[in-house]
C-alpha positions in Angstrom: 130.4 112.6 120.3 133.1 111.1 122.5 132.3 108.1 124.8 133.9 108.3 128.2 133.9 105.3 130.6 134.6 105.6 134.4 135.9 102.5 136.1 135.3 102.1 139.9 132.8 104.9 139.4 131.7 104.9 143.0 134.9 106.7 143.9 134.7 110.3 145.0 137.0 111.6 142.3 134.5 110.3 139.7 131.9 112.9 140.7 134.5 115.7 140.3 135.3 114.6 136.8 131.6 114.2 135.9 130.8 117.7 137.0 133.5 119.3 135.0 132.9 117.2 131.9 129.2 117.8 131.9 129.8 121.6 132.3 132.6 122.0 129.8 132.2 119.0 127.5 128.4 118.6 127.2 128.8 116.6 124.0 130.6 113.8 125.8 128.6 110.6 126.5 129.4 109.3 130.0 129.3 105.6 131.1 129.8 104.2 134.5 131.1 100.9 135.9 131.4 100.5 139.7 133.8 97.6 139.4 137.4 97.5 138.4 136.6 95.5 135.3 135.0 96.7 132.1 133.2 95.4 129.0 136.1 94.7 126.5 133.6 94.5 123.6 132.6 98.2 124.0 134.8 100.9 122.4 135.4 104.1 124.3 137.3 107.2 123.3 138.4 107.8 126.9 138.6 105.4 129.8 139.2 106.9 133.3 140.1 104.4 136.0 139.3 106.1 139.3 140.8 103.5 141.7 144.0 101.6 142.1 142.6 98.2 141.1 141.0 99.5 137.9 144.1 101.5 137.0 146.2 98.3 137.2 143.7 96.0 135.5 143.0 98.4 132.6 146.7 99.1 132.0 147.7 95.4 132.1 145.0 94.6 129.6 145.6 97.5 127.2 149.3 98.0 127.8 148.8 101.8 127.8 146.7 104.4 129.5 146.5 108.0 128.3 144.1 110.7 129.4 144.5 114.0 127.6 148.1 114.9 127.3 149.1 112.7 130.2 150.6 109.2 129.7 150.4 106.8 132.6 153.3 104.3 132.3 154.2 100.8 133.6 157.1 102.2 135.8 154.4 103.7 138.0 153.2 100.4 139.3 156.3 100.0 141.4 154.4 102.2 143.9 151.9 99.5 144.4 154.6 97.5 146.2 154.8 99.5 149.4 157.9 97.8 150.9 159.9 98.2 147.6 158.9 101.9 147.4 160.0 102.5 151.0 163.4 101.0 150.2 163.8 103.2 147.1 162.9 106.3 149.0 165.2 105.5 151.8 168.1 105.0 149.3 167.7 108.6 148.0 167.9 110.1 151.4 164.2 110.8 152.2 163.1 109.8 155.7 160.8 106.8 156.0 159.1 105.3 159.1 160.5 102.3 161.0 158.9 99.5 159.1 158.3 95.8 159.8 156.9 92.9 157.8 157.4 90.4 160.6 155.0 91.2 163.5 157.2 89.2 165.9 159.9 91.9 165.6 157.5 94.5 167.0 158.7 95.7 170.4 156.9 99.0 170.7 153.4 100.5 170.4 151.4 102.2 169.0 152.1 101.0 165.4 150.2 101.7 162.2 149.3 98.8 159.9 148.3 98.8 156.2 148.2 96.7 153.1 151.4 95.5 151.5 150.1 96.3 148.0 147.9 99.1 146.8 145.5 97.2 144.5 144.1 94.9 147.2 141.5 95.8 149.8 143.0 98.6 151.8 143.5 97.4 155.4 144.8 100.0 157.8 144.5 101.2 161.3 146.3 101.7 164.6 147.5 99.0 167.0 148.0 100.1 170.6 149.2 96.9 172.3 150.0 93.2 171.9 146.4 92.1 172.5 145.2 94.2 169.6 148.0 92.9 167.5 146.8 89.3 168.0 143.5 90.3 166.4 145.1 91.2 163.1 144.9 87.9 161.2 145.7 89.2 157.8 149.0 88.2 156.2 148.8 91.0 153.6 149.7 93.9 155.9 152.9 95.4 157.3 153.6 97.6 160.3 155.1 101.0 160.8 155.9 103.3 163.7 152.9 105.6 164.3 154.0 109.2 163.8 152.0 111.2 166.3 151.4 114.5 164.5 148.2 116.1 163.3 147.2 115.6 159.7 148.8 114.1 156.6 150.7 116.1 154.0 150.4 115.3 150.4 151.5 116.5 146.9 149.3 115.8 143.9 151.3 115.9 140.7 151.5 115.4 137.0 154.8 114.1 135.7 156.4 113.1 132.4 159.5 110.8 132.2 160.4 111.6 135.8 160.0 115.3 135.5 157.2 117.1 137.5 155.0 119.2 135.2 152.6 120.4 137.8 152.1 119.9 141.5 149.9 121.0 144.4 150.8 120.6 148.0 148.1 120.3 150.8 147.6 119.3 154.4 144.8 117.0 155.3 143.9 118.6 158.6 141.0 116.4 159.5 140.1 113.1 157.8 137.5 110.3 158.0 138.6 108.0 159.5 140.9 110.2 161.5 144.0 107.9 161.2 144.0 108.0 157.5 141.1 108.3 155.0 139.3 110.9 152.9 140.0 114.5 153.8 137.3 116.6 155.4 139.4 119.7 155.9 142.3 120.5 153.6 144.7 123.4 153.6 146.8 124.6 150.7 150.6 124.6 151.3 153.5 126.4 149.8 156.3 124.1 150.9 159.4 123.7 148.9 160.7 120.7 150.8 157.6 118.6 150.1 157.8 119.6 146.4 161.5 118.8 146.3 161.0 115.3 147.9 158.2 114.5 145.5 160.3 115.6 142.5 163.2 113.4 143.7 160.9 110.4 144.0 159.3 110.9 140.6 162.8 111.2 138.9 164.1 108.1 140.6 161.3 105.8 139.4 160.9 107.6 136.0 157.2 108.4 136.8 154.8 109.6 134.1 151.1 110.4 134.6 149.2 111.5 137.7 149.7 110.6 141.4 149.7 111.7 145.0 152.7 111.4 147.3 151.8 111.3 151.0 153.9 112.3 154.1 153.7 112.8 157.8 155.6 115.4 159.8 157.8 113.9 162.5 158.6 116.2 165.4 161.5 114.0 166.5 163.2 114.0 163.1 162.0 117.6 162.5 161.3 116.5 158.9 158.7 115.1 156.7 158.5 111.3 156.6 157.5 109.5 153.3 154.4 107.3 153.6 153.4 106.3 150.1 152.7 107.3 146.5 149.2 106.6 145.3 149.5 106.0 141.5 145.9 106.9 140.8 143.5 109.8 140.9 142.9 111.0 144.5 139.6 111.8 146.2 140.2 115.5 146.7 141.6 116.3 143.2 139.2 119.2 142.7 141.2 121.2 145.3 144.2 120.9 142.9 142.1 121.8 139.9 140.8 125.1 141.2 144.1 126.3 142.6 146.2 125.0 139.6 144.1 124.7 136.5 147.1 123.1 134.6 145.9 119.8 136.0 142.5 119.9 134.3 143.8 121.5 131.2 146.4 118.8 130.7 144.0 115.9 131.5 140.7 117.1 129.9 141.6 120.2 127.8 139.3 122.3 130.0 140.1 125.9 130.6 139.2 127.4 134.0 140.6 130.4 135.9 142.7 129.7 139.0 141.1 130.6 142.3 143.0 131.5 145.5 141.4 128.8 147.8 143.4 128.3 150.9 141.1 125.9 152.8 138.5 123.4 151.5 135.9 121.7 153.6 134.2 118.6 152.1 130.7 118.8 153.5 129.6 115.4 152.4 132.4 113.7 154.4 131.8 116.0 157.3 128.2 114.8 157.5 129.3 111.2 157.9 131.8 112.0 160.7 131.3 111.0 164.3 130.1 113.8 166.6 133.5 114.5 168.0 135.0 115.0 164.5 132.1 117.1 163.3 132.6 119.6 166.2 136.3 119.9 165.3 135.3 120.9 161.7 132.9 123.7 162.7 135.4 126.6 162.9 136.6 125.8 159.3 133.1 126.1 158.0 133.2 129.8 158.4 136.2 130.6 156.2 136.8 127.4 154.1 135.3 126.8 150.7 132.5 124.2 150.9 133.1 121.4 148.5 131.5 118.0 147.9 131.7 114.9 145.8 128.4 113.3 146.8 124.9 114.7 146.8 124.1 116.0 150.3 120.6 114.7 150.1 121.9 111.2 149.5 124.5 111.4 152.2 121.9 112.5 154.8 119.5 109.7 153.6 122.2 107.1 154.0 123.2 108.4 157.4 119.7 108.4 158.9 119.1 105.0 157.4 122.1 103.7 159.5 120.9 105.4 162.6 117.4 103.9 162.2 
């Protein structure tokens, strides 16, 4: 019997992995740790870091990270430095947003702010004026032009020594929170340009392992603009699994048949949206595939607890 440990097991992606392992690998014994740390005295056959912090901590302690046939390598951690990654992507001719680390240089609004590094607490949001800017006390954030287009585009991928082995492109049509968070409605994309941009980035930094590259579409540039690469498992990874089973075969040696799913609706995230966002999602409920990472009963229980 193999022992499997999930680090940061409160992440949505953990529930996806658990469902598939329990169904297809019933002889696996599963352990869970909600932190990014782990008991170094226990021996596990497979350790699955589900967040950025646990991925970094585990790799730096062990010096290696392999899940199935996928090797996650040290070169990937360059993506945790957001500013450095933006410079690299700019150098290979892929559009990036106007970016500032010095808030005194900001002379336009709105702007988007987010954490300088991936492994720290993720601070992010929109600033509409100088008064709102003054309220941002953190010194671990930077600022970018706010690209006013609906949704975020992303490419989930597996790579080996800079070569993409498998990829899956999607558009996050509606997210919670709306300016950047977990997707509620996702649409599958067949877009050669997104795939090509992601392949160029993976090759440049010699990426190996799993990751998600994110973009926004800029109507002024008439092109996709690179936002970041998340060198970790992403919250909506099941959408990639069911459309491109190579992902789950390569990672967990699980064989499933591909399904032609064009739209996914994460019901558990929809239920925690505000009323305005919930209404926007309703049309997608009729033709999208309903998916979830959390138990609906627990989501409703938590929501009503907050209301009361």
